[in-house]
GUDREN-875920 format. One record per residue (C-alpha): x, y, z; residue number from 0; residue in one letter. Coordinates in steps of 0.001 Angstrom, whole numbers, plus 500000, padded with zeros to 6 digits. Layout:
N
<atom x="X" y="Y" z="Z" num="NUM" residu="a"/>
...
***
This chain:
197
<atom x="539389" y="164143" z="317036" num="0" residu="m"/>
<atom x="535545" y="164222" z="316208" num="1" residu="e"/>
<atom x="535286" y="160556" z="315934" num="2" residu="t"/>
<atom x="537026" y="160141" z="319484" num="3" residu="l"/>
<atom x="534422" y="162128" z="320522" num="4" residu="s"/>
<atom x="531373" y="160182" z="319101" num="5" residu="l"/>
<atom x="532956" y="157015" z="319965" num="6" residu="k"/>
<atom x="533043" y="158226" z="323630" num="7" residu="k"/>
<atom x="529654" y="159422" z="323623" num="8" residu="i"/>
<atom x="528264" y="155993" z="321973" num="9" residu="y"/>
<atom x="530658" y="153942" z="325021" num="10" residu="a"/>
<atom x="528790" y="156271" z="327650" num="11" residu="k"/>
<atom x="525074" y="155542" z="325955" num="12" residu="l"/>
<atom x="526328" y="151617" z="326074" num="13" residu="k"/>
<atom x="526870" y="151603" z="329577" num="14" residu="k"/>
<atom x="523572" y="152927" z="330223" num="15" residu="v"/>
<atom x="521099" y="150429" z="331573" num="16" residu="k"/>
<atom x="517821" y="150025" z="329642" num="17" residu="n"/>
<atom x="519099" y="152041" z="326570" num="18" residu="i"/>
<atom x="515707" y="151088" z="324808" num="19" residu="e"/>
<atom x="513812" y="153002" z="327324" num="20" residu="y"/>
<atom x="515686" y="155995" z="327123" num="21" residu="f"/>
<atom x="515546" y="156081" z="323718" num="22" residu="i"/>
<atom x="511585" y="155685" z="324092" num="23" residu="l"/>
<atom x="511320" y="158481" z="326500" num="24" residu="i"/>
<atom x="513198" y="160890" z="324386" num="25" residu="l"/>
<atom x="510744" y="159716" z="321056" num="26" residu="a"/>
<atom x="507959" y="160696" z="323265" num="27" residu="i"/>
<atom x="509280" y="164046" z="324715" num="28" residu="a"/>
<atom x="509789" y="164948" z="321000" num="29" residu="i"/>
<atom x="506451" y="163665" z="320194" num="30" residu="v"/>
<atom x="504856" y="165941" z="322898" num="31" residu="v"/>
<atom x="507051" y="168984" z="322131" num="32" residu="s"/>
<atom x="505390" y="168676" z="318551" num="33" residu="m"/>
<atom x="502050" y="168433" z="319671" num="34" residu="l"/>
<atom x="501967" y="171423" z="322024" num="35" residu="g"/>
<atom x="503647" y="173774" z="319308" num="36" residu="s"/>
<atom x="500750" y="172464" z="317018" num="37" residu="f"/>
<atom x="498312" y="173585" z="319831" num="38" residu="f"/>
<atom x="499473" y="176638" z="320179" num="39" residu="r"/>
<atom x="498909" y="177916" z="316671" num="40" residu="t"/>
<atom x="495525" y="178707" z="315691" num="41" residu="d"/>
<atom x="494866" y="176293" z="312742" num="42" residu="g"/>
<atom x="495208" y="178446" z="309715" num="43" residu="n"/>
<atom x="497747" y="176294" z="308085" num="44" residu="d"/>
<atom x="500610" y="177031" z="310925" num="45" residu="g"/>
<atom x="499460" y="180826" z="311222" num="46" residu="a"/>
<atom x="501324" y="183060" z="313842" num="47" residu="a"/>
<atom x="500672" y="182553" z="317382" num="48" residu="p"/>
<atom x="498264" y="185594" z="319442" num="49" residu="v"/>
<atom x="500309" y="189018" z="319463" num="50" residu="d"/>
<atom x="500077" y="189823" z="322947" num="51" residu="q"/>
<atom x="500560" y="193671" z="322625" num="52" residu="r"/>
<atom x="497138" y="193270" z="320731" num="53" residu="n"/>
<atom x="495079" y="191380" z="323633" num="54" residu="v"/>
<atom x="496691" y="193972" z="325925" num="55" residu="a"/>
<atom x="495363" y="196810" z="323722" num="56" residu="d"/>
<atom x="492226" y="195266" z="323724" num="57" residu="d"/>
<atom x="491991" y="194425" z="327384" num="58" residu="t"/>
<atom x="492829" y="197629" z="328198" num="59" residu="a"/>
<atom x="490051" y="199279" z="326383" num="60" residu="g"/>
<atom x="487565" y="196607" z="327937" num="61" residu="k"/>
<atom x="489223" y="197725" z="331472" num="62" residu="s"/>
<atom x="488469" y="201465" z="330609" num="63" residu="a"/>
<atom x="485247" y="201047" z="329388" num="64" residu="s"/>
<atom x="484186" y="199206" z="332286" num="65" residu="g"/>
<atom x="485410" y="201567" z="334924" num="66" residu="i"/>
<atom x="483570" y="204254" z="332674" num="67" residu="y"/>
<atom x="480018" y="202324" z="332881" num="68" residu="e"/>
<atom x="480706" y="201941" z="336592" num="69" residu="k"/>
<atom x="480939" y="205433" z="337327" num="70" residu="e"/>
<atom x="478061" y="206212" z="335056" num="71" residu="e"/>
<atom x="475621" y="203728" z="336815" num="72" residu="r"/>
<atom x="476833" y="204877" z="340283" num="73" residu="l"/>
<atom x="476442" y="208494" z="339084" num="74" residu="k"/>
<atom x="472976" y="207720" z="338082" num="75" residu="k"/>
<atom x="471837" y="206448" z="341310" num="76" residu="v"/>
<atom x="473473" y="209274" z="343476" num="77" residu="l"/>
<atom x="471453" y="211719" z="341437" num="78" residu="s"/>
<atom x="468343" y="209899" z="342031" num="79" residu="a"/>
<atom x="468790" y="210568" z="346284" num="80" residu="i"/>
<atom x="466411" y="213264" z="347319" num="81" residu="k"/>
<atom x="468198" y="216804" z="347156" num="82" residu="g"/>
<atom x="471606" y="215590" z="345623" num="83" residu="a"/>
<atom x="470708" y="217378" z="342457" num="84" residu="g"/>
<atom x="473705" y="216979" z="339320" num="85" residu="e"/>
<atom x="476134" y="214618" z="340597" num="86" residu="v"/>
<atom x="479667" y="213869" z="339069" num="87" residu="e"/>
<atom x="481751" y="210662" z="340192" num="88" residu="v"/>
<atom x="485414" y="210067" z="340066" num="89" residu="m"/>
<atom x="486510" y="206658" z="341056" num="90" residu="i"/>
<atom x="490389" y="205929" z="341373" num="91" residu="s"/>
<atom x="491604" y="202344" z="341687" num="92" residu="y"/>
<atom x="495421" y="200921" z="342882" num="93" residu="k"/>
<atom x="495802" y="198711" z="339895" num="94" residu="s"/>
<atom x="494273" y="197881" z="336440" num="95" residu="s"/>
<atom x="492386" y="194865" z="336057" num="96" residu="k"/>
<atom x="494115" y="191596" z="336392" num="97" residu="e"/>
<atom x="493298" y="189029" z="333104" num="98" residu="i"/>
<atom x="494466" y="185387" z="333926" num="99" residu="i"/>
<atom x="494832" y="182971" z="330716" num="100" residu="p"/>
<atom x="494332" y="179537" z="330342" num="101" residu="a"/>
<atom x="497845" y="177775" z="330179" num="102" residu="m"/>
<atom x="498904" y="174850" z="328197" num="103" residu="n"/>
<atom x="501841" y="173031" z="330524" num="104" residu="t"/>
<atom x="503475" y="170255" z="328644" num="105" residu="v"/>
<atom x="506119" y="168593" z="331048" num="106" residu="e"/>
<atom x="508498" y="165477" z="329979" num="107" residu="s"/>
<atom x="510460" y="163543" z="332504" num="108" residu="h"/>
<atom x="513697" y="161622" z="331439" num="109" residu="t"/>
<atom x="515771" y="159233" z="333700" num="110" residu="q"/>
<atom x="518733" y="157468" z="333009" num="111" residu="t"/>
<atom x="521130" y="155310" z="335033" num="112" residu="e"/>
<atom x="524994" y="155173" z="334648" num="113" residu="e"/>
<atom x="527583" y="152534" z="336072" num="114" residu="t"/>
<atom x="531067" y="153399" z="336763" num="115" residu="d"/>
<atom x="533986" y="151214" z="336477" num="116" residu="s"/>
<atom x="533489" y="150546" z="340628" num="117" residu="n"/>
<atom x="530247" y="149631" z="340074" num="118" residu="g"/>
<atom x="528378" y="152355" z="341524" num="119" residu="g"/>
<atom x="525133" y="153712" z="340203" num="120" residu="v"/>
<atom x="524065" y="156801" z="339390" num="121" residu="r"/>
<atom x="520622" y="157849" z="338551" num="122" residu="k"/>
<atom x="520085" y="160979" z="336867" num="123" residu="i"/>
<atom x="516294" y="162767" z="336194" num="124" residu="t"/>
<atom x="515556" y="165371" z="333952" num="125" residu="q"/>
<atom x="512437" y="167120" z="333831" num="126" residu="t"/>
<atom x="511456" y="169929" z="331133" num="127" residu="d"/>
<atom x="508384" y="172222" z="331173" num="128" residu="t"/>
<atom x="506918" y="174364" z="328485" num="129" residu="n"/>
<atom x="504054" y="176644" z="329414" num="130" residu="t"/>
<atom x="502163" y="178666" z="326604" num="131" residu="q"/>
<atom x="498850" y="180345" z="326773" num="132" residu="p"/>
<atom x="496052" y="178828" z="325207" num="133" residu="v"/>
<atom x="494733" y="180755" z="322023" num="134" residu="s"/>
<atom x="491228" y="180190" z="320222" num="135" residu="l"/>
<atom x="490418" y="181180" z="316598" num="136" residu="s"/>
<atom x="487351" y="183080" z="316311" num="137" residu="t"/>
<atom x="486050" y="185494" z="313586" num="138" residu="q"/>
<atom x="487965" y="188417" z="314425" num="139" residu="s"/>
<atom x="491198" y="186263" z="314618" num="140" residu="g"/>
<atom x="493393" y="184695" z="317384" num="141" residu="t"/>
<atom x="492168" y="185367" z="321004" num="142" residu="q"/>
<atom x="493500" y="183942" z="324328" num="143" residu="p"/>
<atom x="491257" y="181518" z="326480" num="144" residu="l"/>
<atom x="490620" y="183497" z="329535" num="145" residu="i"/>
<atom x="489981" y="181444" z="332545" num="146" residu="t"/>
<atom x="489406" y="184788" z="335230" num="147" residu="k"/>
<atom x="489260" y="188462" z="335331" num="148" residu="e"/>
<atom x="490056" y="189796" z="338730" num="149" residu="i"/>
<atom x="488433" y="193442" z="339204" num="150" residu="e"/>
<atom x="490803" y="195785" z="340388" num="151" residu="p"/>
<atom x="490690" y="197305" z="343843" num="152" residu="e"/>
<atom x="489315" y="200477" z="344475" num="153" residu="i"/>
<atom x="491533" y="203240" z="346386" num="154" residu="q"/>
<atom x="489083" y="206044" z="346735" num="155" residu="g"/>
<atom x="485807" y="207701" z="345410" num="156" residu="v"/>
<atom x="484978" y="211613" z="344860" num="157" residu="i"/>
<atom x="481624" y="212651" z="344565" num="158" residu="v"/>
<atom x="480802" y="216243" z="343488" num="159" residu="v"/>
<atom x="476940" y="217273" z="344027" num="160" residu="a"/>
<atom x="474649" y="220253" z="343903" num="161" residu="e"/>
<atom x="473449" y="219438" z="347013" num="162" residu="g"/>
<atom x="476158" y="218085" z="349011" num="163" residu="a"/>
<atom x="476169" y="221622" z="351081" num="164" residu="d"/>
<atom x="473165" y="219996" z="353066" num="165" residu="d"/>
<atom x="474455" y="217655" z="355515" num="166" residu="f"/>
<atom x="471918" y="215221" z="355527" num="167" residu="r"/>
<atom x="472088" y="214959" z="351818" num="168" residu="v"/>
<atom x="476101" y="214371" z="352407" num="169" residu="k"/>
<atom x="475601" y="211353" z="354692" num="170" residu="i"/>
<atom x="473444" y="209907" z="352491" num="171" residu="e"/>
<atom x="475615" y="210210" z="349521" num="172" residu="l"/>
<atom x="478799" y="208898" z="351551" num="173" residu="l"/>
<atom x="476461" y="206138" z="352761" num="174" residu="n"/>
<atom x="475409" y="205066" z="349375" num="175" residu="a"/>
<atom x="478705" y="204920" z="347785" num="176" residu="v"/>
<atom x="480109" y="202771" z="350792" num="177" residu="q"/>
<atom x="477502" y="200443" z="350631" num="178" residu="t"/>
<atom x="477512" y="199996" z="346943" num="179" residu="v"/>
<atom x="481472" y="199660" z="346523" num="180" residu="l"/>
<atom x="482055" y="198189" z="349650" num="181" residu="g"/>
<atom x="484354" y="201093" z="351115" num="182" residu="l"/>
<atom x="485135" y="202484" z="354523" num="183" residu="k"/>
<atom x="484125" y="206284" z="354880" num="184" residu="a"/>
<atom x="488047" y="207473" z="354815" num="185" residu="n"/>
<atom x="487915" y="206324" z="350982" num="186" residu="q"/>
<atom x="485153" y="208488" z="349902" num="187" residu="v"/>
<atom x="485095" y="211979" z="350025" num="188" residu="e"/>
<atom x="481823" y="214298" z="348755" num="189" residu="v"/>
<atom x="482225" y="217856" z="348018" num="190" residu="f"/>
<atom x="479573" y="220594" z="347214" num="191" residu="d"/>
<atom x="479439" y="221263" z="343312" num="192" residu="m"/>
<atom x="480262" y="224853" z="342422" num="193" residu="e"/>
<atom x="477537" y="227267" z="341422" num="194" residu="d"/>
<atom x="477420" y="227514" z="337722" num="195" residu="k"/>
<atom x="475134" y="230555" z="337510" num="196" residu="n"/>
***
């Protein structure tokens, strides 16, 4: 039974024109696939590829520190406005920072021709695509190669300031936040800080 099916397969392969080209393309696809898996490892004798969870955690930590930095810089600038006094700032975002890694794409094409008993020719084209993130070996381990970082879109800002009960100071704080972050007036709220005495 098995020999019959092997004979059928062999008979079909004999009908394919240019069988040498088919075998050559198949061999090239196998070599390209092996090279692709070679480039995905970090070079430490077949060590495992990057753990995406660690990368995500690391990225989230950097993103949170970036948000804190932005708030602190804005707070420092706003508190320098005459009459503002002590200032607290909170920025809310529509989404988190988007990290776009470099991708290694390996594409292979195979094309075969079959002729049926009536003389009709049928062409079969098959395309296989394999995409993997590119990683680099560093002293701290394997890291993905980042091509682009997209900053998150700001949803709104809250400013709480000691001097916000003065209308002039409130408008200056509002204008400063709009200018620095490129926001509309309806995305910024300025409140008077509660008296701590």
